[in-house]
VOPAMI-90155 format. One record per residue (C-alpha): residue in three letters; x, y, z. Coordinates in steps of 0.5 Angstrom, whole numbers. Example, Ala and Ser with C-alpha at 12.3 -4.5 7.8 and 13.67 -1.06 7.14 Angstrom:
# VOPAMI-90155
   code      xx      yy      zz
    ALA      25      -9      16
    SER      27      -2      14
# end
This chain:
# VOPAMI-90155
   code      xx      yy      zz
    UNK     -24      19       8
    UNK     -26      25       5
    UNK     -25      27      -2
    UNK     -21      33      -5
    UNK     -25      38      -9
    UNK     -21      40     -15
    UNK     -20      48     -14
    UNK     -17      53     -19
    UNK     -17      60     -16
    UNK     -19      65     -21
    UNK     -13      69     -21
    UNK      -8      63     -22
    UNK     -12      59     -27
    UNK      -8      57     -33
    UNK     -11      59     -39
    UNK     -16      54     -42
    UNK     -19      53     -49
    UNK     -27      55     -48
    UNK     -31      51     -53
    UNK     -38      54     -54
    UNK     -42      50     -59
    UNK     -46      53     -65
    UNK     -52      56     -62
    UNK     -59      54     -66
    UNK     -65      58     -64
    UNK     -71      54     -65
    UNK     -77      58     -65
    UNK     -83      55     -62
    UNK     -91      57     -61
    UNK     -96      58     -66
    UNK     -94      65     -68
    UNK     -87      62     -70
    UNK     -85      69     -66
    UNK     -80      69     -61
    UNK     -83      73     -55
    UNK     -80      80     -54
    UNK     -81      84     -47
    UNK     -84      91     -48
    UNK     -79      96     -50
    UNK     -73      91     -50
    UNK     -68      91     -56
    UNK     -66      83     -55
    UNK     -71      77     -55
    UNK     -71      72     -50
    UNK     -67      67     -55
    UNK     -61      72     -56
    UNK     -61      73     -48
    UNK     -61      66     -47
    UNK     -55      65     -52
    UNK     -51      71     -49
    UNK     -52      68     -42
    UNK     -50      61     -44
    UNK     -44      64     -48
    UNK     -41      67     -42
    UNK     -43      61     -38
    UNK     -39      57     -42
    UNK     -33      62     -43
    UNK     -33      62     -35
    UNK     -35      70     -35
    UNK     -38      69     -29
    UNK     -40      77     -28
    UNK     -42      77     -35
    UNK     -47      71     -34
    UNK     -49      74     -27
    UNK     -51      80     -30
    UNK     -56      77     -35
    UNK     -60      74     -29
    UNK     -65      77     -24
    UNK     -61      76     -18
    UNK     -54      78     -20
    UNK     -50      77     -14
    UNK     -53      70     -12
    UNK     -52      68     -19
    UNK     -45      70     -19
    UNK     -43      67     -12
    UNK     -46      60     -15
    UNK     -43      60     -22
    UNK     -36      62     -18
    UNK     -37      56     -14
    UNK     -39      51     -19
    UNK     -33      53     -23
    UNK     -28      52     -17
    UNK     -32      45     -16
    UNK     -31      42     -23
    UNK     -25      46     -25
    UNK     -27      44     -32
    UNK     -22      44     -38
    UNK     -27      47     -42
    UNK     -35      48     -43
    UNK     -40      47     -48
    UNK     -47      50     -48
    UNK     -52      49     -54
    UNK     -58      53     -54
    UNK     -63      48     -57
    UNK     -70      51     -57
    UNK     -74      57     -54
    UNK     -81      56     -52
    UNK     -85      63     -52
    UNK     -90      65     -46
    UNK     -92      72     -46
    UNK     -87      75     -41
    UNK     -84      69     -39
    UNK     -80      64     -44
    UNK     -76      57     -43
    UNK     -70      56     -46
    UNK     -68      49     -47
    UNK     -60      47     -48
    UNK     -55      42     -47
    UNK     -48      43     -43
    UNK     -42      39     -43
    UNK     -37      39     -38
    UNK     -30      37     -40
    UNK     -27      35     -33
    UNK     -20      32     -36
    UNK     -18      28     -42
    UNK     -24      23     -43
    UNK     -28      25     -38
    UNK     -34      29     -40
    UNK     -40      30     -37
    UNK     -46      32     -41
    UNK     -54      33     -40
    UNK     -60      37     -42
    UNK     -63      43     -38
    UNK     -67      49     -39
    UNK     -67      56     -36
    UNK     -73      61     -35
    UNK     -73      68     -38
    UNK     -77      73     -35
    UNK     -79      80     -39
    UNK     -79      86     -35
    UNK     -80      93     -38
    UNK     -73      94     -41
    UNK     -70      87     -42
    UNK     -71      80     -42
    UNK     -67      76     -36
    UNK     -65      69     -34
    UNK     -69      68     -28
    UNK     -64      65     -23
    UNK     -64      59     -19
    UNK     -59      54     -18
    UNK     -63      49     -23
    UNK     -60      54     -28
    UNK     -53      50     -27
    UNK     -56      43     -26
    UNK     -64      41     -26
    UNK     -62      38     -19
    UNK     -58      43     -16
    UNK     -61      46     -10
    UNK     -59      52      -6
    UNK     -53      51      -1
    UNK     -51      46      -5
    UNK     -44      45      -8
    UNK     -42      41     -14
    UNK     -35      37     -14
    UNK     -32      32     -18
    UNK     -30      26     -14
    UNK     -24      22     -16
    UNK     -18      18     -13
    UNK     -15      25     -14
    UNK     -12      27      -8
    UNK     -13      21      -4
    UNK      -8      16      -2
    UNK      -5      11      -7
    UNK       0       8      -2
    UNK       1       9       5
    UNK       7       7      10
    UNK       6       3      16
    UNK       3       8      20
    UNK      -2      11      15
    UNK       2      17      12
    UNK       2      18       5
    UNK       7      15       0
    UNK       4      16      -6
    UNK      -2      21      -8
    UNK      -7      20     -14
    UNK      -7      25     -19
    UNK     -10      26     -26
    UNK      -4      23     -29
    UNK      -4      17     -24
    UNK       0      16     -17
    UNK       5      21     -16
    UNK      10      21     -10
    UNK       8      24      -4
    UNK      12      28       2
    UNK      18      23       4
    UNK      18      18      -2
    UNK      24      15      -4
    UNK      26      16     -11
    UNK      29       9     -12
    UNK      23       5     -10
    UNK      18      10     -12
    UNK      17       7     -19
    UNK      16       0     -17
    UNK      10       3     -12
    UNK       7       7     -18
    UNK       7       1     -22
    UNK       4      -3     -17
    UNK      -1       2     -15
    UNK      -3       4     -22
    UNK      -5      -4     -23
    UNK     -11      -3     -18
    UNK     -13       4     -21
    UNK     -20       4     -24
    UNK     -20      11     -27
    UNK     -27      12     -24
    UNK     -30      19     -23
    UNK     -37      22     -21
    UNK     -40      29     -20
    UNK     -43      30     -13
    UNK     -47      35     -10
    UNK     -45      36      -3
    UNK     -47      41       3
    UNK     -42      47       5
    UNK     -39      42       9
    UNK     -37      37       4
    UNK     -42      32       6
    UNK     -45      28      -1
    UNK     -52      29      -1
    UNK     -53      27      -8
    UNK     -49      23     -14
    UNK     -51      27     -21
    UNK     -46      23     -25
    UNK     -41      17     -25
    UNK     -37      13     -29
    UNK     -33       7     -26
    UNK     -30       6     -19
    UNK     -28      12     -15
    UNK     -27       7      -8
    UNK     -20       5      -9
    UNK     -17       4      -2
    UNK     -10       5      -1
    UNK      -4       0      -1
    UNK       0       0       5
    UNK       7      -1       4
    UNK      11      -4      10
    UNK      16       3       9
    UNK      17       7      15
    UNK      17      15      12
    UNK      21      17      18
    UNK      26      11      17
    UNK      26      12      10
    UNK      28      19      11
    UNK      34      18      16
    UNK      36      13      10
    UNK      36      18       5
    UNK      40      23       9
    UNK      45      18      11
    UNK      47      16       4
    UNK      46      23       2
    UNK      52      24       7
    UNK      57      20       3
    UNK      62      22      -2
    UNK      62      16      -6
    UNK      56      12      -9
    UNK      52       9      -3
    UNK      46       5      -2
    UNK      42       3       5
    UNK      37      -3       6
    UNK      33      -3      12
    UNK      29      -9      14
    UNK      24     -10      21
    UNK      27     -17      24
    UNK      20     -18      27
    UNK      16     -18      21
    UNK      20     -18      15
    UNK      18     -11      13
    UNK      22      -7       8
    UNK      23       0      12
    UNK      27       3       8
    UNK      31       3       1
    UNK      36       9      -1
    UNK      41      10      -6
    UNK      45      17      -7
    UNK      45      21     -13
    UNK      52      18     -15
    UNK      49      11     -14
    UNK      43      12     -19
    UNK      36      10     -19
    UNK      37       3     -22
    UNK      35      -1     -15
    UNK      42      -4     -14
    UNK      41      -4      -7
    UNK      36      -9      -8
    UNK      39     -14     -13
    UNK      46     -11     -14
    UNK      51     -17     -13
    UNK      58     -15     -10
    UNK      63     -19      -6
    UNK      61     -18       2
    UNK      68     -18       5
    UNK      69     -19      12
    UNK      61     -18      13
    UNK      61     -25      11
    UNK      65     -27      17
    UNK      58     -28      20
    UNK      57     -34      16
    UNK      64     -36      17
    UNK      63     -36      24
    UNK      57     -40      24
    UNK      60     -45      20
    UNK      66     -46      25
    UNK      61     -46      31
    UNK      57     -51      28
    UNK      63     -55      26
    UNK      65     -55      34
    UNK      69     -49      34
    UNK      68     -45      40
    UNK      67     -37      40
    UNK      73     -38      46
    UNK      78     -42      41
    UNK      84     -39      41
    UNK      88     -38      34
    UNK      93     -34      31
    UNK      92     -27      28
    UNK      99     -26      24
    UNK      99     -20      19
    UNK      99     -25      13
    UNK      98     -33      12
    UNK     100     -37       7
    UNK      95     -43       6
    UNK      96     -47       0
    UNK      97     -43      -6
    UNK      94     -37      -3
    UNK      97     -31       1
    UNK      91     -28       6
    UNK      93     -21       9
    UNK      89     -17      14
    UNK      87     -10      12
    UNK      94      -6      13
    UNK      97     -12      15
    UNK      96     -11      22
    UNK      97     -17      27
    UNK      95     -20      34
    UNK      98     -25      39
    UNK      94     -31      39
    UNK      86     -29      41
    UNK      80     -32      42
    UNK      75     -33      36
    UNK      70     -28      38
    UNK      76     -23      39
    UNK      78     -25      32
    UNK      71     -23      29
    UNK      71     -16      33
    UNK      78     -14      30
    UNK      76     -18      23
    UNK      82     -22      23
    UNK      82     -25      16
    UNK      88     -29      17
    UNK      85     -33      23
    UNK      78     -34      19
    UNK      82     -36      13
    UNK      86     -41      17
    UNK      80     -44      21
    UNK      76     -44      15
    UNK      81     -48      11
    UNK      79     -54      15
    UNK      72     -54      14
    UNK      68     -59       9
    UNK      67     -56       2
    UNK      60     -54       3
    UNK      60     -51      10
    UNK      60     -44       8
    UNK      55     -45       3
    UNK      51     -48       8
    UNK      52     -43      13
    UNK      50     -38       8
    UNK      44     -42       6
    UNK      42     -41      14
    UNK      42     -33      13
    UNK      38     -33       7
    UNK      43     -31       2
    UNK      41     -37      -3
    UNK      34     -36      -2
    UNK      29     -33      -7
    UNK      23     -29      -6
    UNK      18     -26     -11
    UNK      16     -19      -8
    UNK      10     -15     -12
    UNK      13      -9     -15
    UNK      21     -10     -14
    UNK      26     -15     -16
    UNK      31     -18     -11
    UNK      37     -22     -11
    UNK      40     -23      -4
    UNK      46     -27      -6
    UNK      50     -33      -9
    UNK      54     -37      -5
    UNK      56     -44      -8
    UNK      60     -50      -6
    UNK      67     -49      -6
    UNK      72     -52     -11
    UNK      79     -52      -8
    UNK      83     -49      -2
    UNK      84     -43      -5
    UNK      77     -42      -7
    UNK      75     -44       0
    UNK      80     -39       4
    UNK      77     -33      -1
    UNK      70     -35       1
    UNK      72     -35       8
    UNK      73     -27       8
    UNK      67     -26       3
    UNK      72     -25      -3
    UNK      72     -30      -9
    UNK      66     -33     -12
    UNK      62     -30      -6
    UNK      57     -25      -7
    UNK      51     -21      -4
    UNK      47     -15      -4
    UNK      45     -10       1
    UNK      38     -13       1
    UNK      42     -20       2
    UNK      46     -17       8
    UNK      40     -13      11
    UNK      36     -20      11
    UNK      43     -24      14
    UNK      43     -18      20
    UNK      35     -19      21
    UNK      36     -27      21
    UNK      41     -26      27
    UNK      36     -20      30
    UNK      30     -25      30
    UNK      33     -31      31
    UNK      30     -35      26
    UNK      28     -34      18
    UNK      25     -28      16
    UNK      21     -27      10
    UNK      22     -20       7
    UNK      16     -16       4
    UNK      14      -9       2
    UNK       6     -10       2
    UNK       1     -11       8
    UNK      -4     -13       3
    UNK       0     -17      -2
    UNK       4     -23       0
    UNK      11     -25      -2
    UNK      12     -31      -5
    UNK      17     -36      -3
    UNK      21     -39      -8
    UNK      27     -42      -4
    UNK      26     -41       3
    UNK      31     -42       9
    UNK      32     -45      16
    UNK      36     -40      21
    UNK      42     -43      25
    UNK      40     -46      32
    UNK      39     -41      38
    UNK      46     -43      41
    UNK      49     -41      35
    UNK      45     -35      34
    UNK      47     -33      41
    UNK      54     -33      40
    UNK      54     -29      33
    UNK      50     -24      37
    UNK      55     -23      42
    UNK      61     -23      37
    UNK      57     -18      33
    UNK      56     -13      39
    UNK      64     -14      41
    UNK      65     -11      34
    UNK      62      -5      36
    UNK      64      -4      43
    UNK      71      -6      42
    UNK      72      -8      35
    UNK      72      -5      28
    UNK      66      -1      29
    UNK      67       3      35
    UNK      64       9      32
    UNK      57       7      33
    UNK      58       6      41
    UNK      54      13      41
    UNK      48      10      37
    UNK      45       5      42
    UNK      46      -2      43
    UNK      48      -4      36
    UNK      50     -11      33
    UNK      54     -11      27
    UNK      60     -13      22
    UNK      64      -9      18
    UNK      67     -11      11
    UNK      72      -9       6
    UNK      72     -12      -1
    UNK      77     -11      -6
    UNK      74     -11     -14
    UNK      77     -10     -21
    UNK      85     -11     -20
    UNK      85     -11     -13
    UNK      87      -3     -12
    UNK      80      -1     -10
    UNK      75      -4      -5
    UNK      68      -3      -3
    UNK      66      -1       4
    UNK      60      -5       8
    UNK      57      -5      15
    UNK      51     -10      16
    UNK      48     -10      23
    UNK      42      -8      27
    UNK      39      -4      33
    UNK      33      -7      37
    UNK      28      -8      31
    UNK      32      -5      25
    UNK      36      -9      21
    UNK      40      -6      16
    UNK      46      -6      11
    UNK      50       0       8
    UNK      55      -1       2
    UNK      59       5       0
    UNK      63       3      -7
    UNK      70       5      -8
    UNK      71       8      -1
    UNK      77       3       0
    UNK      75       2       8
    UNK      69       0      12
    UNK      70       7      16
    UNK      66      11      12
    UNK      60       6      12
    UNK      60       6      19
    UNK      60      13      19
    UNK      54      13      14
    UNK      51       8      19
    UNK      52      13      25
    UNK      48      18      21
    UNK      42      13      19
    UNK      41      11      27
    UNK      42      17      30
    UNK      37      20      25
    UNK      32      14      26
    UNK      32      14      33
# end
């Protein structure tokens, strides 16, 4: 991988402070008299001093005019200034050694490249005396003793290199002088976490190298630390991240989206719109999941012996113990099979059937989708959910429809969808090089149960509550609406997958799952 040159074009260069150290001319020679060319008014030390002053100030034309090859000197000095792009330069004349019509001036140069990055060295230049004036005898060695004709000076640092790349090698964060900076397409929610993780690997190294005109390093003239910091590879996909951001930005209320690759567990995207803020609630904010939790409730019913074809009632409301459960807008259906009740999101059906389950059945089913799992992913904090053993009939029927004490995050529901898609447990990760630590793992439902749940989730899209996604490919999913506060408002959910992308969408205060379905459609169509 090539190193970027630091370039400041002369016309656009910011004004910088030029530091020129005090010049001390020390006369040499047995006579103690500095050489002066015949007919000149300036001695060699004065000319050397003027050259170094112009050199330090960055006045290329003035410095070049004091040499015996102004055109060549101007080109080289200009290239050096562009290559090093210093904040300031100091030049101190230390001693002038006479020699008749020739003289040598020893000096010290200090290049301040950036805060804490100073390159200092000793050098010397030759002066020749002509008929009218002393001139600096030009060669690239005037700039640095080891610089040769045709070579360029370049500062080599991590700057301009990739700090973090996505799964396809596209830059997500780029090293700059201040540290890793967001590149094109980086999501604002994850950027701080990516920056913290990448910064921990930075060695702050830098060097000055001589290269040919093609940028090939021919010699290292100075170096500090390690500049060979390989980029981290995140599991994110910039096209998927871009699609996710466009999707949440299309929502009129706070919106979040998390996408996971079922086959690998890699996070593909994490997005929130401005209304949702930058606090990564998509990863660790816990909310009632509403009817998306029927994925777990259906699993508990199937594992208890209930068939997907079991016919049950779907009244507009159902009184179970001390709790009255309504369907959204109090719709009703004649008796219908469980898979159809799932597709149409019949709360009353699921509440009635779940009321007969053991107290730990729903928590156990949630365990099988990772909602109670615990992962430590470098750089981020995740919370999948919290589903505990129910303590009574009212608690049980509320939990069956994703209300009450049941909680999940968009990350958790994306993990649930990924588990269905994968047919096994999924370990989420954000990095290829940095492993996820599994604190509490989980085991997915049996293949037969997963297959039945998949069929139900497909029916949700083909003929249920998410038909708005029928034009977005072969999508599987579940909608959800969950009341909060005093019950007058509700959040809207969609959790599902298409091929190797599992995702969850949450819209706060949307009062319906339809907007979440619309955001999902924007996402899937953009990610196609």
